[in-house]
C-alpha angles and dihedrals in degrees: 000000000000114000113241134187112255101189098070121154093265093048092049090051095049090046092053092046091049092049092050092049093046094050091053094043094052094048094043096047091048093051095045093050090059093041093057094048093044092051099041105024087213130119088196090060090053092046091052090056090053092046095051090051089062094059097077091048089059097049116014103061092058091048095048100036097082090054090048091053091053101040134053107286093206088067091058090048095051094040091052093056092046091051089049089051094058096042094049092044089050092051092048094049091046092054090048094057108019140042123269114270116200094197090049092049090048090055094047090047089056091051092048090049090052091051091044094053092051092044092050092050091049092049094047091050098044099039096079089055091057095053114086113244110269094026098080095116093050092045093054091043088059093049090046092055096046101074100043093046093049091042091059092045099041103041096069090039090052089052090054093046091049091058096041110036102012136228096292096060091043088057091048089052090047090053089053090051091050091051091049089050090052092051090048092050091050089066093059109116111216127153104234098149090124088062096061092099109176097179116111113269113220134189088251091055090049091052091049090052091052090046090052091055092046091051090050093051093046091062094042102081093166094052091046090049091054093046093047093048091049090051090054099042094042090045092051090047090053089052091052094065099076090039091056092047091051092046094052090046095052108028113095114253096016126108140186089252090057089051091051088059087070090073091052096053092041089052090051092049093047093048093051091045093050092046089051091051089050093053102034126054111210111215115250093239091061100045101088094047092048094048094048090049089052091052091053094048093044095052092044089052090053092048093053100036102102094039091065130086111259098259090054090047088062091048088049092054093045091054091047091051091050096046095038094056091048094052093041093053093048092046094049093047093046097043098043091047091048098051113085109253094233091058099037099104094047095046092045090051091057090050091052093049092048094050093046091050090048091051091051096048098042094043088058093045093049089048090054091048089051090060095055107027140053108273091238091058090049091061092043092052092045092050091048091052091051092047092050090051090053090056093046100040104029107026093031089057095033095135092057095039091048089057088062097047097036106031130167096245096213093051092050091050092052092048091053 
């Protein structure tokens, strides 16, 4: 494969904009989580905020995606950050001069979630166009490293800022970062002239666009297998979070601080895994086998996690972080390259809805299991369900899935 330069002008701009948005999001989310609990004293109030933020992810991407496939995606990206700027600035100024309102915050959270779901879809759909051909794996390795690195840096800094300047000024600063990100994105040069569709867009045309994407997915067994497996494994992982918290709160000798160390070792594993993907190009013919191996090890690690002594738990999470980042980078690069550009927003929207639905269903199921079974068995059962799904959906459709991970490049180009 011909070597290409990754750090082009466009890629540098999208990297800077992503970093600015991520820094603000981490600091703002941290501060707001404490604000809600401090003001309400209720975990239910905090949980309701999280639940309402899932609603737009279930509905809005599918509604917006057909428009995004017809119009310039950069416009959606820039407009999303500008809208965030004004909402966050408004929240910050309100808290500076008025008392906290839970109902008001609930409403603004819903608006922010709507903007966030559209912004995420726009970023996912435009990002492959900003990576030079041949550098997809490196490009997704960079994006994979960005959040965990900034999370480790920004979380303690956000804690300091919360105690020194307060939530209001953190939100004002976040709005400034969002505005700077919007300006940075506006300088991205991308030829989207074919997307300036001036013909009237009717409800019938929207329905036909959705139907086109559904028809495409129906014939793509491999793509559906990957999406369905990700919905199961991500859903099970979401359900593990309250189980792990309860286990570390109730099991003798374990503490919340010990549980927090999981994030540190997972960060280390993910960073090493992403750096490896950046430096080493895995041959196409080995990608499917490697990814399926990762899925087996990952689910086995989840099944055995709470049966291990604590030091081995940390090793377990470090290995999962390393393997998880490797498979995620390879999957993102392969899937986004495989999907036809003209359908990318619509297909990505279906994936997002499926994963959100999986997280909702499996979180509830794991919560029910946690009420009737030993917490260790809950993780073992959840991991077993995810492993079974990998055999049924990935190995069972291996011919179709392999075509996505190990394509004949010329054939894919012609199909697109």
